[in-house]
C-alpha positions in Angstrom: 124.8 91.5 100.8 122.6 93.0 98.1 120.6 90.4 97.5 119.4 89.3 101.0 118.6 93.0 101.6 116.4 92.3 98.7 114.8 89.1 99.7 114.0 90.3 102.9 112.2 93.5 101.8 111.0 93.0 97.7 108.9 90.1 96.9 109.8 88.8 93.7 107.2 88.1 90.9 107.0 87.6 86.7 105.2 89.4 83.8 102.7 87.0 82.5 100.9 89.8 80.3 101.4 93.2 78.9 98.0 94.2 77.7 96.9 97.6 76.3 93.9 98.7 77.1 93.4 102.2 76.2 96.0 104.5 73.6 98.2 105.2 76.6 96.9 102.7 79.3 98.5 99.3 79.4 97.5 96.4 81.8 100.2 94.6 83.1 99.4 91.3 85.2 102.2 90.2 87.2 102.4 86.1 88.9 104.7 84.1 91.0 104.6 82.2 94.4 105.9 85.7 96.1 102.4 86.6 96.0 100.5 84.0 97.5 98.3 84.9 101.4 99.0 88.5 99.8 96.0 90.7 101.1 94.8 94.3 99.9 92.5 97.2 99.9 91.1 98.7 96.9 93.0 101.6 96.4 96.1 100.8 97.7 99.1 101.2 95.9 102.5 98.5 95.0 106.5 100.3 94.8 107.6 98.8 91.6 110.8 98.3 91.1 111.4 99.8 87.4 115.0 100.4 87.6 118.4 100.2 89.4 119.9 102.8 91.2 123.4 103.8 92.0 123.9 105.0 95.7 122.5 104.8 99.4 118.8 103.4 99.6 118.7 102.9 96.0 121.7 101.2 95.9 119.6 98.7 97.2 115.8 99.0 95.9 116.6 100.7 93.0 114.3 103.1 91.5 110.9 102.3 92.6 107.3 103.7 91.3 104.0 103.4 92.1 100.8 101.9 91.0 97.8 101.1 92.1 96.5 97.3 92.2 94.1 97.0 89.8 93.2 93.8 90.8 94.5 90.8 92.9 93.6 87.1 93.5 94.7 83.9 92.4 95.4 84.7 89.2 98.1 87.1 89.7 98.2 91.0 90.2 96.9 93.3 87.7 98.2 96.9 87.6 97.0 99.4 85.0 100.1 101.6 83.9 99.7 105.4 82.1 102.1 105.4 79.4 103.5 109.1 79.4 106.5 111.1 79.3 110.3 109.7 79.2 110.9 109.1 82.9 112.0 105.5 84.4 108.6 104.6 84.9 107.5 105.1 81.2 110.4 103.7 80.4 109.3 100.6 81.9 106.2 100.7 80.9 106.7 100.4 77.0 109.2 98.1 77.7 107.8 95.4 80.0 108.1 91.8 78.2 106.3 88.8 79.5 109.1 86.5 81.0 110.5 89.6 82.6 111.5 89.1 87.0 110.1 92.4 88.6 110.7 93.1 92.4 108.3 95.2 94.3 106.7 96.4 98.0 103.2 94.8 99.5 100.2 96.7 98.7 100.0 99.7 101.2 97.7 102.9 101.6 95.4 104.5 103.2 94.0 106.5 99.9 90.9 104.1 100.3 86.7 103.5 100.4 85.8 104.9 103.8 82.2 105.6 105.2 79.6 108.4 104.2 76.9 108.9 102.8 77.6 109.1 99.8 80.7 108.6 97.5 82.5 111.7 95.0 85.6 110.8 92.9 87.3 113.0 90.0 90.4 113.1 88.8 91.5 112.3 85.1 93.1 109.7 82.9 95.7 108.7 86.2 93.0 108.2 88.5 90.9 105.6 86.8 93.6 103.1 87.8 91.7 103.9 91.4 88.8 104.5 90.5 87.8 101.5 89.1 88.4 98.6 92.0 87.3 101.6 94.9 84.4 101.9 92.9 84.0 97.6 92.8 84.0 97.5 96.2 81.5 100.0 97.2 78.2 98.9 98.4 75.2 98.3 95.4 73.4 101.0 96.9 75.8 103.4 97.6 75.8 107.2 96.4 77.9 107.6 93.8 79.1 110.5 92.0 82.0 110.7 89.5 83.5 113.0 87.5 86.1 112.1 85.0 88.0 114.1 82.4 90.2 112.5 79.6 91.7 113.5 76.5 89.2 111.0 74.0 86.6 108.3 74.3 89.6 106.3 73.4 91.1 106.8 77.0 87.8 105.5 78.8 88.5 102.5 81.2 85.4 99.9 82.2 83.7 101.3 85.5 81.6 100.0 87.5 78.0 100.8 85.4 76.3 101.7 89.0 77.8 105.3 89.3 76.6 108.4 88.2 79.8 109.0 85.6 80.2 112.1 84.3 83.2 112.6 81.1 84.8 115.6 79.5 87.7 115.8 77.5 90.6 117.5 76.9 90.9 117.0 72.9 95.2 117.5 73.3 94.6 120.5 76.0 96.8 120.4 78.9 95.2 118.3 81.8 97.5 120.6 84.2 94.9 122.7 86.6 92.1 122.1 84.7 89.0 124.8 85.2 87.3 122.2 82.9 87.0 119.7 85.6 86.3 121.5 88.7 84.2 123.0 86.7 82.2 119.9 86.5 82.6 118.8 90.0 81.6 122.0 90.6 78.3 122.0 88.0 77.0 119.0 90.6 73.9 118.5 92.5 75.7 117.4 95.6 73.1 116.4 98.6 73.4 119.1 101.2 75.3 117.8 103.5 79.3 116.8 102.9 80.5 113.5 101.7 84.0 111.7 101.3 85.9 112.9 97.9 88.2 110.7 96.6 90.6 113.5 94.4 93.1 112.1 92.3 95.9 112.8 89.1 97.3 115.7 88.4 98.2 117.7 91.9 97.3 121.5 91.2 94.1 120.5 89.7 93.1 118.4 92.8 94.4 121.6 94.9 91.8 123.4 92.8 88.7 120.7 93.5 90.2 120.5 97.1 89.6 124.5 97.8 85.9 124.1 95.7 84.5 121.6 98.2 86.8 123.2 101.4 85.7 127.4 100.8 82.9 127.2 98.3 79.9 123.8 99.6 82.1 124.0 103.2 83.1 120.2 103.6 85.4 119.6 106.3 89.0 118.8 104.7 89.5 115.4 106.5 86.2 114.8 104.1 88.7 115.2 101.0 90.9 112.3 100.8 93.8 113.3 98.0 96.8 111.5 95.9 98.6 113.7 93.5 100.1 111.1 90.9 102.2 113.8 88.6 102.8 117.4 88.5 104.1 118.9 85.4 108.2 119.2 86.2 108.1 117.6 89.0 110.1 114.1 89.1 109.2 111.1 91.2 106.2 110.8 90.2 105.7 109.6 86.7 
C-alpha cells in the first residue's frame, strides 16, 4: 500500500553526483526518467524525502525537507544544499552518495520573479541557492541590487555578474537577527519608487529587513516577498 501511494505522490530519481561548492555547501545532482518533461520556474523548490517517518502522513511520505532548484535540464536536477546543524536534512546532506535513490515532489512555490521597475535581493548563505537561478532568469537590462551576508568569502556561490552584489562577512558572528545585513540594505541608494524585494534566509533577519522596507521606505507589503529557511530553535527548517 505504501509503495503504491509513493508512486502516485513522489518522483523516484537517483543521485548522480555530489560536489562541494563551498565549505558548507554541496551541489547534489539528481537524474532519472521521472524528471523527463518536468517544468520549473526559477526560485521554486522541491520537497525531498530525507528519512522515513513513523506515523500519520509521514508514514507515507517520510521526513521531507525543502530545497530550491538550482537548475533543471536534460542532464538532471541540481540542488545546492547547506550543511548545518544535526537535523535530518543536514544528516542527509552530509551522507548522501551517488547511486542512492531519492524520492521528491515536483517543483512548486511562489517565491519567483515578478515584474518590477527594479529588483532587490537580500539574505545570507542559505539564500544563495534561490538567488542564483532567480538572478539568471532576469532580463539582462533589469536593474538589480543584491546584498548578501556570509561567514567568510569562501562561502560565495557563483552568481550572475550583472547584478550589483554587495557582500558582508560575519567572521564567526551569529547569522540570526543580523543587524549588519539590515544596515547593508538600509545603506542602499534605491530609486524613489518601490521595486520588488526578495528576502530569504534566517527568519528574524528577514522580518527586520521587511520592517525597514515597509516602515522606513514606505514600500507596500505586497512588494516584499519572503522565504524564511531557518530560525534558531525551530524544527523542520534545516
